[in-house]
N, C-alpha and C positions, 0 to 999 in steps of 0.2 A: 504493500500500500504506500509506504514511504517513498519507494522508488518511483511509483506511478506519479505521485504528487510532485516529486522533484523533477521528473521528466517533463511534466506539463508546465512547471514553472520555468524550466530552462527554455522550453519551446516558445513560451509566451515572450520571454525576455529577448530571445533571438529574433522573433517576428517583429517586435517593436523596434529593435536595433536595426533590422534589415529595412523596415519601412522608413525609418528616419534616415538611414544611409542612402536609400534610393531617392528619397525626397531631396536630400542635400545634394546628391549627385545631379539630379534634374535641375535644381536651381543653379548649381555651378556651371552646368552645361549651357544654360540659357545666358548666364552672365558672360561666359567666354564667347558665345556666339554674338552677343550684343557688342562686346568690345571689338571683335573682329569686323563686324559690319560697320561699326562706328569709324574705325580706322580706314576702312575701305571708302566710305562716303566722304570722309575728310580729305582723302587723297585726291578727290575730284576737284577740290577747291584749289585752283592753280593761279599763280601770279606769274605772268611772263612779261618780258620787256616790251615786246611788240603788241601785246594785248590780243593776239589772235587766238590764244588758247587759255583764256582766263575765265574762271568761274568763282564767284564770291557769294552767290546765293543759290538756293534750290531752284531747279527749273520750274517747279510748280509756282513759286513766288514770282519768278520772272514773268511767267505766263499771266498771273493775276495782275501784275503791274501793267503789262502791255494791254490786257483787256480793258483796263480803266482808260488808257490812252485811246484805244480804238473806239470806245464808246463816248468819247468826249469831242470827237470831230463831227460837229452837228451840221453845219451848212455845207451845201454843195452847189452845183450849177442851177438846180431847179428850185422851185418854191416848196417842194415837198421835203420832209425829213426822211431819209432812207439809209444813211450810214450809221447813225447812232441810235441808242435807245433813248428817245426824247420826244417831247411835245413841241410843235412849232407853229408859229403864226407869221403870215406874210401878207403885207399890203403892197401890191404892185400895180400902180396906176389905179384903174377901177376894178381890179381883180383882188378878191380876198380869199386866202387859202389857210386852212388849218389842217394839221396832220399830226399823226402819232405813229411812232414806229418802235418795234422791239427787236433786239438781236438775241437769238438763241444759238448756243453752241451745239453743233450736230456731229462733230468729229473730235474724238480724243481730247477730253477736257484737260489732260495733263501735258499735252504737246504744245510746243511753242508755235508750230505750224498748225493752224486751226482753220476750220470752215464754219460759217454761220448761216443760219436761215433768218431772214428779217421779214417780219410781218407787220403790216400797219394799215390804218384807215385814214381817209382824207376826205375833205369836203371843200368846195370852192364856189364862189358866186361872183358874177360880173354885173355891174350896173348900179351898185349902191355901196356905201362905205363899209358896211358889215353885211353884205348881201348874201348870206348863206340861206338859200330857200326863202328869201323874203319876197314881198310883193314887188319890190323895186328891182329885183334881180332877173334879168332876161335870160341869163345862162347860168344854171346851177347844176352842181354835180356832186355825187358821193361815190367814193371808190375804195377799192382794196388794192394795196400794193404788197407784192411778195418779191423777195430777192434772195440771191445766193452769193455769198462772198467767201473767198478763200485766200489766205495768206500764202504767197508763193515763195517767200524767202524767210529764213530764220532770223527774225529781228532780235536784237540784243540791246542792252542798256550800257551806258557809260559808267566808268568808275574812276576814282582818284586812287592811283596805285598805292600811295603811301597809306591811305586810309584802309585800303583793302588788306594790306599786310597786318595792320593793327587789328582789323576786324577778324582776320583768321586767327590771330593770336588769342583774342578774346574768346573766340569760338572754342578753340582747343581747351582753354582754361575752364570755360563754363561747362563744357560737356564732361571733361575729366573730373570735375568736382560734383557732377550730378550724384544726388543721394543714392541712387540705385547702385552705383559702383562703390560707394564708400561703406555701406552697411549691408552686406549680403545676408546677414543673419535675420534681417527683418522679413525675409521671404519664407522662413521656416514656420511650420504649423504652431510651434511653441510660442513664437513671438506674436503671431496673429491672435492666438488665444489670450495672451497677456494684454494686447491692444484692445481686444473686445471687452476684457474684464475691466480695464481702466475706463473705457467709454461707459460701461454700465454703472460704475461707481459715480462718475460725473453726472450721468443722467438721473441717478437716484439722490443727488445732492449730498453725498457722503461727506462727513467732516474732513477737512484738509489733513488733520493729524492722523486720521485713520487711513486716508488714501496714501499718504507718504510712507506708511509702514508696510504697504503691500508690495509683493514681488512684481505685481503688474506695473506699478508706478516706477520702480527702480529699473525694470527692464526697458520700458518705453522711453524714459527720459535719457537713457544712455544713447539711444538712436536719435530721438527728437528732443534735444535739450530745451527748445523754446517752450515746450509744454510745461516745464517746471515753473517758469515765471508766470505763465497764464493761470496755473492752478493756485499758486501762492497768492496771486492778486485776486483770486476768486472770480476770474473771468471764465466761468465754466462754458459759456456759450461759444466763445471763440476757441477755447481748448477742444471742445467737442467737434466743432467745425473743422479744425485743423486735422484732428485724428481721423475724421470721416474722409477728408480729402486724401490723406496719406494712405488710408486703407484702400481707396479706389485705385491709387497709383500702384500699390503693391499687387492688388488683384489683376490689374492690367498687365503687369510685368510677368506674373506667374502664368497668366493665360497664354503667353507667347510660347512656352513649352518647346523651345529650341526650333520652332517652325521658321524656316528661312524667310518665307514670304511675310509672315507676321512681324518678324524682327526687322526686316528691311523697311517695312511700312512704319514701324514704331520709331526707328532711328530717324527716318526722313521727317517724321512729324515733329520730333524734338528739334532737329536742325531748322525746319521751317519756322517754328515758333521763335527760335533765336534770331534767325535771319530777318524775320519781319520786324523784330524789335531793334535790330542793329543794322538796318539796311543802308549801305553806303552808296548804292547805285543812284543814278539820276538820268533823266532824259531817255532817248532811244535813238539808235541809228536808223537807217532807212527801213521803215516798215512798209512793205509793198503788198498790195492785194488786188485781185480782180473781182469785179462785181457784175452780176447780171440782175437787172431789176425789171419787173413788170408792174404795170398799173392798169387795172380794169375799173372803169367807172361808168355810171349811168348818167348821161347828161340830159337835162330837161331844158328845152328852149321855149320860152314863153313870149307870146305877142299879145299885149293888152290892146284894148280898143284905141288907146292913144297912139299905138305904134302900127296902126293899120290905116294907110292913107288911100287905099283903093276905094273908088266910089262904088263900084259894083262888086259886092262881096259874095255874090252867088257862086258857089263852087268852093268857097273856103269853109272848112269845118267849123262848127260852133266852138269846139274846144281847139284852140289854135296852139296848144302846147304840143311839142314834138319831143319824142325820146329817142336817144341813140346810144348804143353801147360803144364806148371808145376804149382803145387800148394803146398802151405805150410799152415798147421794149427798149431797154437801154443796156449798153455794154460799156463798162468803165474800167480804166486803169487808174489806180490810186497809190499815192506814196506820201509818207509823212516822216518828219525827223524832228528831234527835239534836243536842244542843248540847255545849259543852265539858264540862259536868258533869251531863248528863242524857240518858237514852235512854228513849223512850216507844214503846209498841206498842199498837195497838188493832185488834180484830177483831169484826165482827158478821156473823151469817149465819143460814142455815137448813139443816137437815139432815133427810133422809127415810130411814128405815130399814125394811127388810123382812127378817123372819126368823121364828123360832118364838116361841110365847108363853113358852118357857123362857128367852128373852133379855129377858124383862120386867124392867125396871130396878127393880121394886118387890119382887122376890123376896128373902126373908129366909132366910139359911142355906142348907142343902142340901135340895132338894126330895125328897119320898118318894112312892112309889106306894102308894095306898090303894085299898080296895074299897068301893064304895057298897052300899047294901042291895039294889039291883036288879042287882048284879053288874057294874057299870061300873067300870073302873079309872081312878081320878082321880089327879091329882098335886097335892100340897099342900106348902106350905113349912113352916118350923119354927114359924111362928105359926098353923099349921093353916088358913091361907087357901087356899081352893080356887083353884088356878092354871088348871086345865083338864083335859081328858080325855087319857089316854095316847094314844088313837087320833088326837088332833089335833096331836100334836107337830110333824108336818111340814106342817101347814097354815100359810098365810101370816098373820103377825101384823105389822101395820104401825103405826109411830109417826112422828111428826115433832117437831122442836123448833126453837125460836128461841134463839140463844145469843149471848153477849157475853163477850169476854175482853180484859183490858187488863193490861199489865205496865209497870213503871216502875223504872229503875235510876238511881242517883245517885252523885255523887262524881267525882273526877278520872278514875278508871279505870272508872267506871260499873259497879261490881261488887256493890253492895248495893241492894236495893229490895224491891218487893212486887208481887204480882199478884192479880187478882180475876177469878173465873169465875162467870158467871150463866147459867142455862138454864131454859127453860120447855118441858116435854115434854107432848105431847098424843096422843090416840089417833086413828088413821086407819081401821084395819080390824083385826078380831079374830075368831077362831073362836067358835062358841057356847060358853057356859058358861066363859068365860075372864075372869078378874079383871083389872081395870085401872082406874086413876084418874089424871087429870092431876096432874103433880107439878112441883116446881122444885128446882134445885140452886143453892146460894150458897156459894162457897168463897173464902177469902182467906188469904194467907200470905206469908212472906218469900221473897225470891230472893237467891241468892248466885252470882256469876259470877266464875270465875277468870280470870287474865290470858290463859290459853290458850283461853278460851271455854267451858269446861265449866260448865254451869248446874245448880244444885241448888235445889229448891223443896220446901217443906213447907206444905201447905194444910190448913186446918181449916174445918169448917162443916157445912152440911146437904146431904146428897146424896139426890136423888130423894125429897124429902119431899112428902107429899100435902097439898094445900091444906086449910085449915080442920080440921086435926087436930093432936094433940100431936106435935111433931117431934123431941123429945129423943132418941128411938131412932134417928133418922136422922143423928145427929152422927157425923162420921168425920174421919179425918186421912189425907191423901194425900201420898205421898213421890214426888218425880220427880227423875230425873237425866238430863241431856242432854249428850252428848259430840259436838261437831261435827267434821266432816271435810269436805274440799272436793275433789270429783272433777271440778270444772270445769277447763277447759283451763288449764294452767300456762304456755302459750306465747302469752299475750296480746300481748306485744310483737311477735311474729312475724306477728300478724294485722292489723297496722296498715297501712292503705292510704290 
């Protein structure tokens, strides 16, 4: 009987010892794997003289920073917002446009080379100051714009080499001093049991004198000395909060269990947090992307009684409002660069538009329905230019244009600058008896950008001026306001792998 009891006792002791040994071995293996991965990741942080092979932050943080730049370039050649995630308002002559657009990442959120889907809505009206579907607007529209954008080169940011060396030194010091590496004993079941016991004593408002006598207290403060001061000052709430946070950190590390993928993600997450708090990068070199944008809109052309001068209206419908589905397809090449006191943006592209001849960019004022001597209902503008026949309103009228836009902001905060917009428009297809001439647009004006990113622009110049004619009548002023917002994922750090 005695031998049986002794055998059982020895077996139990050996099992406990083996279990503890296995647990300790597992923790040690995780720590060694963590150290190895940490060293591997830190080796990627390089400083070179020519800066061609330099990394001072995690790629995921670089991507996040460049995303913010990408979504801050609000204005382009058109009155619509299509590049950034933003809301825009434009008053151009007698045309008022409001638009809203969102960018969504659709390819590898961790890659520096990314593609985006942009989706937005827009509305515009012509003929009144704020003529969006008002009684005074003779041409109103509501539309949907969809675009695809892809960055075609790996954009990077600039660094100050001396600061980068200092940053790397601080990084190594910070990571090597990380608590996980200093006190491996806290991952053992015994320590976790002591920590839970101390939390329970704090939660039960046990007297300080009693807490300080416990082994739980002595074990925990050896690893987390800040707890001693909190308990002695009776700041139980903070002490409990700190212990709860440390417990979560311990559990997260134990759950790595030497899994290479989990450890890599964990290390990158630690480096990301440090990089974000000690980011020495600034600006960006040439960020280049291609964009394909489409805009589908339903236009409504309204002719009130005041705008019908035909004496004999027999044959005209009682409801003289006409609807036409219009479309725009645009291909753009875009580039931007930023230094400490300069931000520049450049766009060049081609646009193809299909709609009604009542979308003719050369129309002056509010068109009117007139009657010809042979009884045909025509539409003329305020300069009495024959635009086309009323019966042809829904026929396709197609134009194309080549356009260029550039914006430049200066100063420490890059909040004051100017922009230039150029465009050459030409005819592709028109119904019979429709007036049109190739024309150009040239606008220039100041830009003001607030610290929050809201951009204001006032442009002046010639809009849709016909070549080889007097263009004074085509001089206009355009007012634009862009208010950015970002609906891209706010959980970048959780996507690091």
